[in-house]
C-alpha positions as CSV (number, residue, x, y, z in Angstrom):
1,M,65.0,124.3,103.4
2,F,63.0,122.8,106.6
3,E,62.6,124.4,109.6
4,R,64.0,123.2,112.9
5,P,61.7,123.8,116.0
6,D,62.7,125.3,118.8
7,S,61.9,122.5,121.2
8,G,63.3,119.0,121.1
9,E,62.7,117.2,117.9
10,R,60.7,113.6,117.4
11,A,62.9,111.3,115.4
12,V,62.4,108.1,113.6
13,L,65.6,106.2,113.4
14,V,66.4,103.7,110.5
15,Q,69.2,101.3,110.6
16,L,69.6,98.2,108.0
17,D,71.6,95.3,108.8
18,L,74.1,95.2,105.9
19,A,76.5,92.2,107.6
20,Q,78.5,94.6,109.5
21,G,77.9,92.7,112.4
22,M,76.9,94.0,116.0
23,F,73.8,95.6,115.2
24,A,72.2,95.9,118.5
25,D,75.1,97.7,119.9
26,R,75.2,100.2,116.6
27,L,71.9,100.9,117.4
28,E,72.4,101.7,120.7
29,E,75.3,104.2,119.8
30,L,72.8,106.0,117.6
31,R,70.4,106.4,120.6
32,L,72.8,108.1,122.7
33,L,74.3,110.1,119.4
34,V,70.5,111.5,118.8
35,N,69.9,111.9,122.6
36,S,72.8,114.1,122.4
37,A,72.0,115.9,120.0
38,G,68.3,117.1,122.0
39,A,66.4,114.8,119.7
40,S,63.9,112.0,121.2
41,V,63.8,108.9,119.6
42,E,60.1,108.0,118.7
43,A,60.4,104.8,116.8
44,V,63.2,102.5,115.1
45,V,62.9,101.1,111.7
46,G,65.2,98.0,111.0
47,G,65.7,95.9,108.3
48,R,68.1,93.8,106.0
49,R,69.8,94.4,102.3
50,V,72.5,93.0,101.0
51,R,73.6,97.0,99.5
52,P,72.3,99.9,99.7
53,D,69.7,101.1,97.2
54,P,71.2,103.8,95.0
55,A,68.3,105.9,95.2
56,L,66.8,105.7,98.5
57,F,69.6,103.6,100.2
58,A,66.2,101.5,101.7
59,G,64.6,100.7,98.9
60,R,60.7,101.6,97.9
61,G,58.9,99.6,100.4
62,K,61.3,100.6,103.2
63,V,60.6,104.2,102.6
64,D,56.9,103.3,102.8
65,E,57.7,101.7,106.2
66,I,59.4,104.9,107.6
67,E,56.3,106.9,106.3
68,V,54.3,105.2,108.0
69,T,56.4,105.1,111.0
70,L,56.8,108.7,110.7
71,K,52.9,109.7,110.9
72,A,51.8,107.1,113.6
73,H,54.5,108.8,116.0
74,D,53.9,112.2,114.9
75,A,57.9,112.7,114.3
76,D,59.5,115.5,112.4
77,L,63.1,113.9,111.7
78,V,64.4,110.9,109.9
79,V,68.1,109.8,111.0
80,F,69.7,107.1,109.2
81,N,72.7,105.4,110.7
82,H,74.6,105.2,107.7
83,T,76.4,107.3,105.2
84,L,73.9,109.0,102.6
85,S,74.8,110.4,99.2
86,P,73.4,114.0,98.3
87,A,71.2,112.3,95.8
88,Q,69.8,110.0,98.3
89,Q,69.0,112.1,101.0
90,R,67.6,114.3,98.2
91,N,65.3,111.9,97.4
92,L,64.5,110.7,100.7
93,E,63.2,114.2,101.8
94,H,60.9,114.6,98.5
95,A,59.3,110.9,99.8
96,L,59.0,111.4,103.1
97,R,58.4,115.3,102.9
98,C,60.3,115.9,106.1
99,R,64.4,116.6,107.2
100,V,66.8,113.3,106.8
101,I,70.1,113.4,108.2
102,D,73.1,110.6,107.8
103,R,75.3,109.5,110.5
104,T,77.8,112.0,109.7
105,A,75.1,115.2,109.7
106,L,74.1,114.1,113.6
107,I,78.1,113.9,114.5
108,L,78.4,117.0,112.9
109,D,75.6,118.5,114.6
110,I,76.6,117.4,118.0
111,F,80.2,118.9,117.6
112,A,78.6,122.4,116.9
113,Q,76.6,122.4,119.6
114,R,79.6,121.4,122.2
115,A,82.2,122.8,121.0
116,Q,83.5,125.9,123.3
117,S,86.7,127.3,122.1
118,H,87.2,129.6,119.7
119,E,89.5,127.1,117.8
120,G,87.1,124.3,118.4
121,K,84.2,126.5,116.8
122,I,86.4,127.0,114.1
123,Q,87.3,123.7,113.6
124,V,83.6,122.6,113.9
125,E,82.3,125.4,111.3
126,L,85.2,124.2,108.5
127,A,83.8,121.0,109.0
128,Q,79.8,121.4,108.5
129,L,80.8,123.7,105.8
130,E,82.9,121.1,103.7
131,H,80.0,118.4,104.5
132,L,77.3,121.3,103.3
133,S,79.6,122.0,99.8
134,T,78.4,118.6,98.7
135,R,74.9,119.1,98.7
136,L,74.2,122.9,97.9
137,V,71.5,121.0,95.3
138,R,69.4,119.3,97.7
139,G,66.4,120.1,94.9
140,W,65.3,123.1,95.8
141,S,64.3,125.0,92.7
142,H,65.3,128.7,94.2
143,L,68.9,127.9,94.2
144,E,68.9,126.9,90.0
145,R,67.2,130.2,89.2
146,Q,69.1,132.3,87.2
147,K,69.1,136.2,88.4
148,G,67.0,138.2,87.1
149,G,64.8,141.4,87.7
150,I,65.5,144.6,89.1
151,G,68.6,145.1,91.5
152,L,68.9,141.1,90.7
153,R,70.7,141.3,87.6
154,G,74.2,140.4,88.2
155,P,77.4,138.5,86.6
156,G,75.4,136.0,85.3
157,E,75.5,133.3,87.3
158,T,72.8,131.0,89.3
159,Q,72.3,131.8,92.9
160,L,73.9,128.0,93.5
161,E,76.8,128.9,92.0
162,T,77.0,132.3,94.1
163,D,76.5,130.2,97.1
164,R,79.3,127.6,96.1
165,R,81.3,130.5,95.5
166,L,80.7,132.3,99.0
167,L,81.1,129.2,101.0
168,G,84.4,128.2,99.1
169,G,85.6,131.5,100.6
170,R,84.4,131.1,103.8
171,V,86.3,127.7,103.9
172,R,89.2,129.4,102.6
173,A,89.4,131.9,105.4
174,L,88.7,129.5,108.0
175,K,91.8,127.4,106.8
176,E,94.2,130.4,107.3
177,R,93.0,130.7,110.5
178,L,93.4,127.3,111.9
179,K,97.1,127.5,110.2
180,K,97.9,130.2,112.3
181,I,96.6,128.5,115.3
182,Q,98.2,125.1,114.6
183,K,101.7,127.7,114.4
184,Q,101.1,128.8,117.8
185,R,100.9,124.7,118.7
186,D,103.8,124.0,117.6
187,V,105.6,127.0,119.1
188,R,104.4,125.5,122.7
189,R,105.0,121.9,121.9
190,R,108.6,123.1,120.8
191,G,109.2,124.6,124.1
192,R,107.6,121.5,126.1
193,E,110.3,119.2,124.1
194,R,113.2,121.6,124.9
195,G,112.0,121.3,128.7
196,G,112.1,117.8,128.6
197,V,108.6,117.5,129.3
198,F,107.0,113.9,129.0
199,S,103.7,113.9,126.9
200,V,100.8,111.9,127.7
201,S,97.9,111.9,125.5
202,L,94.3,110.2,126.6
203,V,92.9,108.7,124.0
204,G,89.7,106.1,123.1
205,Y,86.1,105.9,122.2
206,T,83.8,108.5,123.0
207,N,82.0,107.7,126.6
208,A,84.8,105.4,127.7
209,G,85.6,107.4,130.4
210,K,88.9,109.7,129.3
211,S,87.6,112.8,131.3
212,T,86.8,111.2,134.2
213,L,89.9,109.5,134.2
214,F,92.0,113.0,133.6
215,N,90.2,114.7,136.3
216,A,90.7,111.9,138.7
217,L,94.9,111.9,137.8
218,T,94.7,115.7,137.8
219,K,92.5,117.1,140.1
220,A,90.8,119.2,137.2
221,Q,87.4,120.4,136.8
222,A,86.9,119.3,132.9
223,F,83.6,118.4,131.7
224,A,82.9,114.9,132.4
225,A,79.4,113.2,131.4
226,D,77.8,110.1,130.4
227,Q,77.1,111.1,126.9
228,L,78.8,110.9,123.5
229,F,81.6,113.7,122.6
230,A,81.3,115.4,126.3
231,T,84.7,116.6,125.3
232,L,86.1,118.5,122.2
233,D,88.3,120.8,123.6
234,T,91.9,119.7,124.4
235,T,92.6,120.6,128.0
236,S,96.1,119.9,129.6
237,R,97.8,119.8,132.9
238,R,100.7,119.3,134.7
239,L,100.8,115.4,136.4
240,Y,102.9,114.3,139.7
241,V,103.6,111.4,139.8
242,G,105.2,110.3,143.4
243,E,109.0,110.6,143.0
244,G,109.1,110.0,139.5
245,P,109.1,112.6,136.5
246,E,106.8,115.4,136.0
247,L,104.2,114.7,133.1
248,V,102.2,116.9,130.9
249,L,98.7,115.2,130.5
250,S,96.3,116.0,127.6
251,D,92.4,115.1,127.6
252,T,91.3,114.9,124.1
253,V,88.3,114.4,121.5
254,G,86.9,110.9,121.9
255,F,86.5,108.7,118.8
256,I,83.8,106.9,116.9
257,R,83.6,104.3,114.5
258,D,83.3,105.7,111.5
259,L,83.9,109.4,112.0
260,P,83.5,111.9,109.4
261,H,86.9,112.4,107.3
262,A,85.5,116.0,107.4
263,L,86.0,116.2,111.1
264,V,89.4,114.6,111.0
265,A,90.5,116.9,108.5
266,A,89.1,119.7,110.6
267,F,90.4,118.9,114.0
268,H,93.6,117.5,112.2
269,A,96.0,120.6,114.3
270,T,94.3,119.3,117.3
271,L,94.6,115.6,116.7
272,E,98.3,116.3,115.8
273,E,99.0,117.0,119.6
274,T,98.1,113.3,120.2
275,A,100.6,112.0,116.8
276,H,103.3,113.9,119.0
277,A,103.0,112.6,122.1
278,D,105.4,110.6,124.2
279,L,103.1,107.9,125.2
280,L,99.1,107.7,124.5
281,L,97.0,106.0,127.3
282,H,94.0,104.3,125.3
283,V,91.0,104.3,127.8
284,V,88.5,101.2,126.7
285,D,85.3,100.6,128.0
286,S,86.0,97.2,130.0
287,A,82.3,97.2,130.1
288,S,81.1,97.3,126.5
289,L,80.2,94.1,124.7
290,D,81.8,96.0,121.6
291,R,85.2,97.3,122.8
292,E,87.1,95.2,120.7
293,S,85.5,97.0,117.5
294,Q,85.9,100.4,119.4
295,I,89.5,99.8,119.9
296,D,89.9,99.0,116.5
297,A,88.1,102.5,115.4
298,V,90.4,104.1,117.8
299,N,93.1,102.7,116.3
300,T,91.9,103.5,113.3
301,V,91.7,106.9,113.6
302,L,95.1,106.9,115.5
303,A,96.9,106.0,111.8
304,E,94.9,108.1,110.2
305,I,96.5,111.1,112.2
306,G,99.6,109.6,112.2
307,A,100.0,108.1,115.5
308,A,99.6,104.7,114.8
309,D,103.2,104.5,116.2
310,V,103.2,106.3,119.2
311,P,103.6,103.9,122.2
312,Q,100.1,102.9,123.9
313,I,99.2,101.9,127.5
314,M,95.8,100.3,127.3
315,V,93.7,101.7,130.3
316,F,90.8,98.9,130.8
317,N,88.0,101.3,132.7
318,K,84.8,100.5,134.4
319,I,86.1,97.8,136.3
320,D,83.3,98.5,138.9
321,L,80.7,97.4,136.2
322,T,82.4,93.9,135.6
323,E,84.0,91.6,138.1
324,A,87.5,92.3,137.2
325,S,90.2,93.6,139.6
326,A,92.6,96.7,139.6
327,A,95.8,95.1,137.8
328,V,98.6,95.8,135.9
329,N,99.8,93.9,132.8
330,R,103.1,93.1,131.3
331,A,104.6,92.3,127.8
332,E,107.3,89.0,127.5
333,C,109.6,91.7,127.5
334,G,108.5,93.4,130.9
335,T,107.4,96.4,129.9
336,I,103.7,97.8,130.8
337,N,100.4,97.0,128.3
338,G,97.3,97.5,130.1
339,V,96.0,98.4,133.6
340,F,92.5,98.0,134.9
341,L,90.9,100.6,136.7
342,S,87.5,102.2,137.9
343,A,88.1,106.1,137.4
344,A,84.9,106.7,138.6
345,T,85.7,105.1,142.1
346,G,89.5,105.6,142.5
347,E,90.3,101.8,142.1
348,G,93.8,101.2,140.2
349,L,94.5,104.7,140.0
350,P,97.9,104.4,141.9
351,L,98.7,101.5,139.4
352,L,98.6,103.5,136.7
353,R,100.6,106.6,138.0
354,D,103.2,103.9,139.1
355,A,103.2,102.9,135.4
356,L,103.2,106.7,134.0
357,A,106.1,107.1,136.2
358,E,108.1,103.6,135.4
359,T,107.4,104.6,131.7
360,A,108.6,108.0,131.7
361,Q,111.6,106.9,133.4
362,Q,112.4,104.4,131.1
363,R,112.2,106.5,128.5
364,G,115.3,108.4,129.9
365,L,113.5,111.2,131.3
366,P,115.2,112.9,134.6
367,N,113.1,113.4,137.8
368,D,112.8,116.9,138.1
369,V,112.3,118.5,134.4
370,G,111.1,121.9,133.4
371,G,109.1,123.4,130.9
372,E,106.1,125.5,130.7
373,A,102.6,123.3,130.3
374,P,99.5,124.7,128.8
375,D,97.2,125.2,131.5
376,A,94.0,125.6,130.2
377,A,91.9,124.0,127.5
378,V,93.8,125.0,124.3
């Protein structure tokens, strides 16, 4: 295995144009991901292909270019903005003689760094192990040698088989612990439903400003930063909207295009809270040129976790970076479907509070509801 240095790693980014569109925006997103993981971007290698090369993804000529770039910048890590198969990753590491990771592994690493709660750490470890289970072969000969020698003779299984068996046992144990946590969540959720609490979840693309909006609305101190995946652990607070009903607002993990399936599966218990919400505030970075594809990416994940049918209000955030003014959009039937605001400056926040109160009242909730809401990260 390649050792990870104690200091920040020096990375070369690789992104090929496979006719996916928004090439520059995808590359900038990769830069942010790498910086969020603690590495520095030394160079970028690009190119155009009709389809990935089965063995090396980028093709022999492009791999030679990557090798030259690595040496020129004294880099020790190559990051592909694509999903690599185990064989492609193994072949690339053999050819380049350095660590090679793909987009999935990069996102998993960021999640591992950011998880704070007990549940979050379990979910991230489960996702990492399930990702690793497909890549144990990695080409290292010591994993394929038969056990032997004094003190090493055993059941006759290879070291690789032993590693897989131990990994499988750990995965099963983590899934059992998550099942217990999910039962606790179900109990709390049923309590809120019996109390008639109107549940609102913030969803959106990572770095759209969800935590900033959450803090502005609830006066909470949830961590907010201009970086990808600043929030992993769900936090809920009571929210009072004037004379209207009492609400519970939850801040959730941000989504991203091509979110690893292992993460979606591992975080299912957390994301399930979104599927059971009465209303979703879909926060959009209105200053992003890629906002339409970001909206599509969020809706794709929502469909995957069973939240596609939960009513949404689109919250177009960061109007302080555009020429838009605070406003409320309504559908032809009169219901509110969009609010333009700036969570950073506070412009438009009263409009959102009024929109929440109106929506909750339309759902038939009284002005004074009870029920306990979680008051900390869950």
